[in-house]
C-alpha positions in Angstrom: 13.3 -9.7 21.8 15.7 -11.3 19.3 14.6 -11.5 15.6 16.8 -13.9 13.7 17.0 -15.2 10.2 19.2 -18.3 9.6 20.8 -19.1 6.2 22.6 -22.3 5.2 25.7 -21.2 3.2 24.3 -22.4 -0.1 21.1 -20.3 0.3 23.2 -17.2 1.2 25.5 -17.7 -1.8 22.5 -18.3 -4.1 21.1 -14.8 -3.2 24.5 -13.2 -3.7 25.0 -15.0 -7.1 21.5 -14.0 -8.3 22.2 -10.3 -7.3 25.5 -10.3 -9.1 24.1 -11.9 -12.3 21.3 -9.4 -12.4 23.3 -6.3 -11.7 22.8 -3.4 -12.6 19.1 -4.4 -12.3 17.6 -5.6 -9.0 17.3 -9.3 -8.5 14.3 -10.7 -6.5 12.7 -13.8 -5.2 10.9 -15.7 -2.5 12.4 -17.6 0.5 11.0 -20.9 1.8 11.7 -22.6 5.1 10.4 -22.6 8.7 9.2 -19.8 11.0 9.3 -20.2 14.8 8.1 -18.0 17.6 9.9 -18.5 20.9 7.9 -17.4 24.0 10.2 -18.8 26.7 12.4 -16.6 28.7 16.2 -16.7 29.1 15.6 -18.6 32.4 14.2 -21.5 30.4 17.2 -21.6 28.1 15.9 -19.6 25.1 15.5 -15.9 24.4 12.0 -14.7 23.5 11.8 -13.8 19.9 11.3 -15.1 16.4 13.5 -17.2 14.2 13.1 -17.9 10.4 15.2 -20.7 8.9 15.7 -20.3 5.1 15.7 -23.7 3.4 15.2 -22.7 -0.2 15.8 -19.7 -2.5 13.3 -19.2 -5.4 14.3 -16.8 -8.1 11.7 -14.6 -9.7 11.8 -12.3 -12.7 11.9 -8.6 -11.9 9.0 -7.2 -13.9 9.3 -3.6 -12.5 9.4 -0.9 -15.2 12.4 0.7 -13.4 14.2 -2.5 -12.5 17.4 -0.7 -11.8 15.8 1.1 -8.8 13.0 -1.2 -7.6 11.6 -4.7 -7.9 8.3 -6.3 -8.6 7.4 -10.0 -8.7 4.6 -10.9 -11.1 1.7 -12.0 -8.9 1.1 -15.2 -10.9 4.8 -16.2 -10.6 4.8 -15.3 -6.9 1.7 -17.6 -6.4 3.3 -20.4 -8.3 6.5 -20.1 -6.2 4.5 -20.0 -3.0 2.5 -23.1 -4.0 5.7 -24.9 -4.7 7.2 -24.0 -1.3 4.0 -25.2 0.5 3.8 -28.4 -1.6 7.3 -29.2 -0.2 5.9 -28.9 3.3 7.6 -25.6 4.0 6.4 -22.1 4.8 7.0 -18.7 3.2 9.8 -17.1 5.2 10.1 -13.8 3.3 11.3 -12.2 0.2 14.7 -11.0 -1.1 15.9 -8.4 -3.6 19.2 -6.6 -4.3 20.2 -3.0 -4.2 23.0 -3.0 -6.8 24.2 0.5 -5.9 23.0 0.6 -2.3 21.9 1.4 0.3 22.2 -1.8 2.3 18.8 -1.2 4.1 15.2 -0.8 3.0 14.4 2.2 0.8 11.3 4.4 1.0 9.9 2.4 -1.9 10.5 -0.8 0.0 8.6 0.5 3.0 5.7 1.7 0.8 5.4 -1.6 -0.9 5.9 -4.0 2.1 2.7 -5.9 2.7 3.7 -9.1 4.4 3.5 -8.3 8.1 5.8 -10.5 10.2 7.9 -11.7 7.3 11.5 -11.1 6.4 12.7 -8.7 3.6 16.2 -9.6 2.7 18.4 -7.1 0.9 21.7 -8.0 -0.9 24.4 -5.6 -1.9 26.2 -7.7 -4.5 29.5 -5.8 -4.7 30.5 -6.3 -1.1 28.7 -8.9 -0.8 26.4 -8.1 2.1 23.1 -9.7 2.9 20.9 -8.0 5.5 17.4 -8.7 6.6 14.6 -6.7 8.1 11.2 -7.8 9.5 8.1 -5.8 8.5 5.7 -5.2 11.4 3.1 -3.5 9.3 4.5 0.0 9.9 8.3 -0.1 9.9 11.2 -2.5 9.4 13.1 -3.9 12.3 16.6 -5.3 11.6 17.1 -9.0 12.0 20.2 -10.9 13.1 21.5 -12.7 10.0 23.0 -16.1 11.0 24.9 -18.4 8.7 24.7 -22.1 9.4 
């Protein structure tokens, strides 16, 4: 099963820019767009899996006490962002944050705090730059294919 997240170049660059501006603290935000489950087989011209298409990047303030090692979006700000995304006729695709000094994968803290089952958790390493994404299944993260469009 293929799990893909697609970024237009401007959305990808917006995440990298936010991560660089916030370094050495972690940047964070919410991603809006469309989510699609594909149930057809390869015989029908598509591979079974899930695709998220990012259409908008919404910055959020990192209110974590240890903002150099973790991130936290204020619940009221998160709700406001989500309402804005939905008012534009889009869906919540996932969340992003940066790891200014690495690693380029979800940390133990990321795993303990992940709550949005089936959504993407994008991590940006600003120095490289590298943007990777993982889908949370409720227990573990699975890597997603990151596609630039």
